C-alpha positions as CSV (number, residue, x, y, z in Angstrom):
1,V,0.0,0.0,0.0
2,Q,1.3,3.4,-0.9
3,L,-0.1,6.2,1.2
4,Q,0.0,9.9,0.1
5,A,-0.3,12.6,2.7
6,S,-1.1,16.1,1.6
7,G,-2.3,19.5,2.8
8,G,0.6,20.7,4.8
9,G,1.9,24.2,4.7
10,L,2.9,27.3,6.5
11,V,0.2,28.8,8.8
12,Q,0.2,31.4,11.6
13,I,-0.5,30.7,15.2
14,G,-4.2,30.0,15.7
15,G,-4.7,29.1,12.1
16,S,-6.0,25.9,10.6
17,L,-4.9,23.3,8.1
18,R,-6.6,20.1,6.8
19,L,-4.4,17.2,6.0
20,S,-5.5,14.3,3.8
21,C,-4.2,10.8,3.3
22,A,-5.1,8.7,0.3
23,A,-4.0,5.3,-0.9
24,S,-2.6,4.9,-4.4
25,G,-2.7,1.9,-6.6
26,R,-5.2,-0.6,-5.6
27,T,-8.1,0.6,-3.5
28,F,-7.2,-0.4,0.0
29,S,-9.7,0.1,2.8
30,L,-8.5,2.9,5.1
31,V,-10.3,1.7,8.2
32,N,-7.3,1.2,10.6
33,M,-5.6,4.6,10.2
34,A,-3.4,6.9,12.3
35,W,-1.6,10.2,12.1
36,F,1.8,10.7,13.7
37,R,4.2,13.6,13.6
38,Q,7.8,14.1,13.9
39,A,9.5,17.4,14.8
40,P,13.2,18.0,14.2
41,G,15.4,16.1,16.7
42,K,12.4,14.4,18.2
43,E,10.9,10.9,18.0
44,R,7.8,10.2,16.0
45,E,4.8,11.1,18.1
46,F,1.2,9.7,18.0
47,V,-1.4,12.3,17.0
48,A,-4.7,10.4,16.3
49,A,-6.1,7.1,15.3
50,V,-9.2,5.3,14.3
51,R,-9.9,1.6,13.8
52,R,-12.5,-0.7,12.3
53,G,-15.5,-1.4,14.4
54,D,-14.7,1.2,17.0
55,S,-16.7,4.4,17.3
56,N,-14.0,6.0,19.3
57,I,-11.3,8.2,17.7
58,Y,-8.2,8.4,19.8
59,Y,-6.2,11.6,20.2
60,A,-3.0,12.6,21.9
61,S,-3.7,14.8,24.8
62,S,-1.7,17.6,23.2
63,V,-4.1,17.8,20.3
64,K,-7.4,16.8,21.8
65,G,-10.1,19.4,21.3
66,R,-8.1,21.1,18.4
67,F,-7.6,18.3,15.9
68,T,-10.3,16.1,14.3
69,L,-9.7,12.9,12.5
70,S,-12.3,11.8,9.9
71,R,-12.7,9.3,7.2
72,D,-14.3,9.9,3.8
73,M,-15.3,6.4,2.8
74,A,-16.5,7.5,-0.6
75,A,-13.2,9.2,-1.5
76,N,-11.2,6.6,0.5
77,T,-9.3,9.2,2.4
78,V,-8.5,9.9,6.0
79,N,-8.4,13.6,7.0
80,L,-7.0,15.5,9.9
81,Q,-8.5,18.9,10.6
82,M,-6.2,20.9,12.7
83,N,-7.4,24.1,14.3
84,S,-5.9,26.5,16.8
85,L,-2.5,25.6,15.7
86,K,0.5,26.3,17.9
87,P,4.2,26.5,17.2
88,E,4.7,23.1,18.9
89,D,2.5,21.5,16.3
90,T,5.3,22.2,13.8
91,A,6.4,18.8,12.4
92,I,6.2,16.5,9.5
93,Y,2.9,14.7,9.6
94,Y,2.6,11.1,8.6
95,C,-0.4,8.9,8.0
96,A,-0.2,5.2,8.7
97,R,-2.3,2.2,8.0
98,K,-2.6,-1.2,9.5
99,E,-4.2,-4.2,7.7
100,N,-5.5,-5.9,10.8
101,R,-7.4,-4.2,13.6
102,P,-4.9,-3.0,16.2
103,I,-5.6,-3.3,19.9
104,S,-6.4,0.0,21.5
105,S,-3.3,0.0,23.8
106,A,-1.0,-0.2,20.8
107,L,-2.4,2.6,18.8
108,G,0.1,5.1,20.0
109,S,3.1,3.0,19.0
110,A,4.7,3.6,15.6
111,D,5.6,-0.1,15.5
112,T,1.9,-1.0,15.4
113,W,1.4,0.4,11.9
114,D,2.3,-1.5,8.7
115,S,2.3,1.2,6.0
116,W,3.4,4.8,6.1
117,G,3.0,7.8,3.8
118,Q,5.8,10.1,2.9
119,G,4.8,12.9,5.2
120,T,3.7,16.5,4.8
121,Q,5.3,19.4,6.5
122,V,3.3,21.6,8.8
123,T,4.9,24.8,10.0
124,V,3.2,27.1,12.5
125,S,4.9,30.5,12.7
126,S,4.4,33.6,14.8
């Protein structure tokens, strides 16, 4: 599976961006999906995740209330709406997919996810 993340860019503090993740090639179901981010000099960090058969959407505490993950099943994309952006949100954002339904306790681990997109840069400036 090849995942393509898009929608990153430069935004001012308090602004918004909408990231999108799509699968290229065959149509793969994007039901077990996550967003991670990695800032310079830091480890990859969990942002949000959704999994098949689970009505919950899981968020990192640092983004809860500001970011919203959604799936567009018709377009076969997974989106991340980011509002009230802060400088500490600056990072490369990656989408990830897992073929089999992950357990909830493992959602936050990068090792859980099978396929990764190339990343899209988000920069929040003052």
